[in-house]
C-alpha positions as CSV (number, residue, x, y, z in Angstrom):
1,X,0.2,0.1,-0.1
2,X,1.0,3.9,-0.8
3,X,2.2,6.1,1.8
4,X,-0.8,7.9,3.5
5,X,-2.8,10.5,0.9
6,X,-5.8,12.5,0.8
7,X,-7.2,10.2,-1.6
8,X,-7.0,7.2,0.5
9,X,-10.7,5.5,0.9
10,X,-11.9,4.3,4.4
11,X,-10.8,1.0,3.4
12,X,-7.5,2.1,2.9
13,X,-7.3,3.7,6.3
14,X,-8.9,0.9,8.1
15,X,-6.4,-2.1,6.2
16,X,-3.7,0.5,7.3
17,X,-4.8,0.1,10.9
18,X,-5.5,-2.9,10.8
19,X,-1.3,-3.6,10.0
20,X,0.1,-1.5,12.8
21,X,-2.3,-2.2,15.6
22,X,-0.5,-4.3,18.9
23,X,-1.9,-6.4,21.5
24,X,0.0,-4.3,24.2
25,X,-1.4,-1.2,23.2
26,X,-4.8,-2.8,23.1
27,X,-4.1,-3.7,26.9
28,X,-2.5,-0.1,27.7
29,X,-5.8,0.8,26.1
30,X,-8.4,-1.3,28.8
31,X,-5.8,0.2,31.5
32,X,-7.2,3.8,30.9
33,X,-11.2,2.5,30.8
34,X,-11.0,2.8,27.1
35,X,-13.4,0.2,25.8
36,X,-11.6,-2.0,23.7
37,X,-14.3,-4.5,22.2
38,X,-13.6,-2.8,18.5
39,X,-10.0,-1.4,18.9
40,X,-7.4,-2.8,16.7
41,X,-4.3,-0.9,19.4
42,X,-3.1,1.9,17.4
43,X,-2.5,4.7,19.3
44,X,-3.0,8.2,19.2
45,X,0.2,9.5,18.7
46,X,-0.2,7.1,15.4
47,X,-3.9,8.2,14.9
48,X,-3.1,12.0,15.1
49,X,-0.4,12.3,12.4
50,X,-2.0,9.6,9.9
51,X,-4.9,12.3,10.5
52,X,-2.8,15.2,9.4
53,X,-1.6,13.6,5.9
54,X,-5.1,12.4,4.9
55,X,-6.9,15.9,5.5
56,X,-10.4,16.4,5.8
57,X,-13.0,14.5,3.9
58,X,-16.8,14.3,5.3
59,X,-18.2,12.0,3.0
60,X,-15.1,9.1,4.2
61,X,-15.5,10.3,7.6
62,X,-19.1,9.2,7.4
63,X,-18.1,5.8,6.0
64,X,-15.3,5.9,8.6
65,X,-17.9,6.0,11.5
66,X,-20.0,3.6,10.2
67,X,-17.5,1.1,10.7
68,X,-17.7,0.5,14.0
69,X,-13.9,0.5,15.1
70,X,-12.9,2.3,17.1
71,X,-9.5,3.9,15.7
72,X,-11.7,4.7,12.2
73,X,-14.1,6.3,14.6
74,X,-11.7,8.3,16.1
75,X,-10.0,9.2,12.7
76,X,-14.0,10.3,11.5
77,X,-13.5,13.0,14.2
78,X,-10.2,13.7,13.3
79,X,-10.8,14.2,9.8
80,X,-14.6,15.4,9.5
81,X,-15.8,18.7,8.2
82,X,-17.7,20.4,11.3
83,X,-19.5,22.0,8.4
84,X,-20.6,19.6,6.6
85,X,-21.6,17.4,9.0
86,X,-25.5,17.7,9.3
87,X,-27.0,18.1,12.9
88,X,-28.6,14.7,12.5
89,X,-25.4,12.8,11.9
90,X,-24.2,14.3,15.2
91,X,-27.1,12.8,17.0
92,X,-26.8,10.0,15.2
93,X,-22.6,9.8,16.2
94,X,-23.9,10.4,19.9
95,X,-26.3,7.4,20.0
96,X,-23.2,5.1,19.0
97,X,-21.1,6.1,21.9
98,X,-19.6,3.2,24.4
99,X,-16.5,4.9,25.6
100,X,-15.3,8.3,27.1
101,X,-12.3,8.9,25.0
102,X,-14.5,8.6,21.3
103,X,-17.3,11.0,23.2
104,X,-14.2,13.5,24.0
105,X,-12.6,13.2,21.1
106,X,-15.9,13.5,18.6
107,X,-16.9,16.8,21.0
108,X,-14.2,18.7,19.7
109,X,-15.5,18.3,16.0
110,X,-18.7,18.8,17.4
111,X,-18.2,22.5,18.7
112,X,-17.0,23.6,15.5
113,X,-20.2,22.6,13.7
114,X,-22.5,25.9,13.7
115,X,-25.1,23.9,15.9
116,X,-23.1,23.1,18.6
117,X,-25.5,25.2,21.3
118,X,-28.1,23.6,20.6
119,X,-26.3,20.1,21.1
120,X,-25.1,21.1,24.2
121,X,-28.7,21.7,25.2
122,X,-30.1,18.4,24.1
123,X,-27.1,16.1,25.1
124,X,-27.5,17.8,28.7
125,X,-30.9,16.5,28.9
126,X,-30.5,13.4,28.0
127,X,-30.5,10.2,29.9
128,X,-28.0,8.1,28.6
129,X,-24.4,8.5,30.4
130,X,-21.9,9.3,26.9
131,X,-24.8,10.9,25.4
132,X,-25.1,13.6,28.7
133,X,-21.2,13.6,29.1
134,X,-21.1,14.7,25.3
135,X,-22.8,18.0,25.8
136,X,-20.0,19.0,28.7
137,X,-16.9,17.9,27.0
138,X,-18.3,19.8,24.5
139,X,-18.8,22.7,26.6
140,X,-15.3,22.4,28.2
141,X,-13.7,22.4,24.9
142,X,-15.6,25.1,23.7
143,X,-14.3,27.1,26.9
144,X,-10.8,26.3,25.4
145,X,-11.3,26.9,21.8
146,X,-13.9,29.0,20.7
147,X,-12.4,32.3,21.2
148,X,-14.5,34.6,19.8
149,X,-17.1,33.6,21.7
150,X,-18.3,36.0,24.1
151,X,-18.0,35.3,27.9
152,X,-21.7,35.6,28.3
153,X,-22.1,32.6,26.3
154,X,-20.6,31.0,28.6
155,X,-21.9,32.7,31.8
156,X,-25.0,31.4,31.2
157,X,-24.5,27.7,31.0
158,X,-23.1,28.0,34.9
159,X,-26.8,27.1,35.8
160,X,-26.5,23.9,33.5
161,X,-23.6,22.9,35.1
162,X,-25.2,23.4,38.7
163,X,-28.1,21.3,37.5
164,X,-26.4,18.1,36.8
165,X,-23.5,18.1,39.5
166,X,-25.4,16.1,41.1
167,X,-25.1,13.4,38.2
168,X,-23.2,10.3,39.9
169,X,-21.9,8.4,37.1
170,X,-18.6,8.2,36.7
171,X,-18.3,9.6,32.7
172,X,-20.9,12.0,33.6
173,X,-19.4,13.5,36.9
174,X,-15.6,14.0,35.5
175,X,-17.2,15.8,32.5
176,X,-19.3,18.5,34.2
177,X,-16.3,18.7,36.8
178,X,-14.4,19.3,33.3
179,X,-16.5,22.2,32.1
180,X,-17.0,24.1,35.5
181,X,-12.9,24.5,35.6
182,X,-12.3,25.0,32.0
183,X,-15.1,28.0,32.1
184,X,-13.1,29.0,35.4
185,X,-10.0,29.2,33.6
186,X,-11.3,30.7,30.2
187,X,-11.0,34.6,31.1
188,X,-10.7,36.7,34.6
189,X,-14.2,37.8,33.9
190,X,-15.9,34.2,34.4
191,X,-13.2,33.2,37.3
192,X,-15.1,34.5,39.9
193,X,-18.7,33.0,39.3
194,X,-17.1,29.9,37.9
195,X,-15.2,30.2,41.6
196,X,-18.3,31.0,43.6
197,X,-20.4,28.2,42.0
198,X,-17.6,25.8,42.5
199,X,-17.9,26.7,46.0
200,X,-21.2,26.2,46.2
201,X,-21.3,22.8,45.1
202,X,-18.2,22.3,47.6
203,X,-20.8,22.6,50.1
204,X,-23.0,20.6,49.4
205,X,-24.6,17.3,51.7
206,X,-24.6,15.4,48.5
207,X,-21.1,13.0,47.8
208,X,-20.8,13.8,44.2
209,X,-22.0,17.4,44.0
210,X,-19.5,18.1,46.5
211,X,-16.7,16.3,44.9
212,X,-17.4,18.2,41.4
213,X,-16.9,21.4,43.6
214,X,-14.1,20.7,45.7
215,X,-12.0,19.3,42.9
216,X,-12.2,22.9,40.8
217,X,-12.0,24.8,43.5
218,X,-8.4,23.2,44.0
219,X,-7.5,23.8,40.6
220,X,-9.2,27.7,40.1
221,X,-7.5,28.2,43.8
222,X,-3.9,27.0,42.2
223,X,-1.3,29.7,41.9
224,X,-0.6,28.8,38.9
225,X,-4.0,29.3,37.7
226,X,-4.1,32.5,38.5
227,X,-1.0,33.6,37.4
228,X,-2.0,32.2,34.0
229,X,-5.1,34.6,34.4
230,X,-3.5,37.6,35.1
231,X,-1.1,37.2,32.2
232,X,-3.4,37.1,29.4
233,X,-5.3,40.3,28.0
234,X,-8.7,40.4,29.1
């Protein structure tokens, strides 16, 4: 097979992934709580450089996703086109989620769609664990990557974080915590309200809510976090 190139088909990519996967990598993934039921054993250190060579291609990303293979689905996220994927396709992908790693990778693609806020609102009220995680993973990524989005957008999401801070499911609570921390670190104008919410959650009698709050307070109160915020041009 030739070297990876933009002209590769989904079948070419899957064949290449099968040829470089290892059982050692699969075992390592399992130790990090990654669902390896369909994994070929190819790490992100190989997937990301491959994605850069292949470039973005919407139709091919849909075919990669349809394969059901872990690595192919990650490649679908890395090489998908956020301006071409439809909201229906995003919903269908979310319905297939079965691993936190895939959720977090695809969420980074979803936040670049024109309807990312609609997805957050829909996914947050969805009772499926990985779908709800998607809402808060998207919120975390959006706080980091959407530089032109006004801070008021993220301020408006703090009540959503508070509303779901009591979800004790592991993959949800960690994403809620992640979103709160990233919003607080986005700017000085968001820092105080995010910290205030974190402190409120930390005082909750609910164990899950309290953990989310305490962990967020710890990071937001860290001297290095404050130094980075102070150094930014707000």
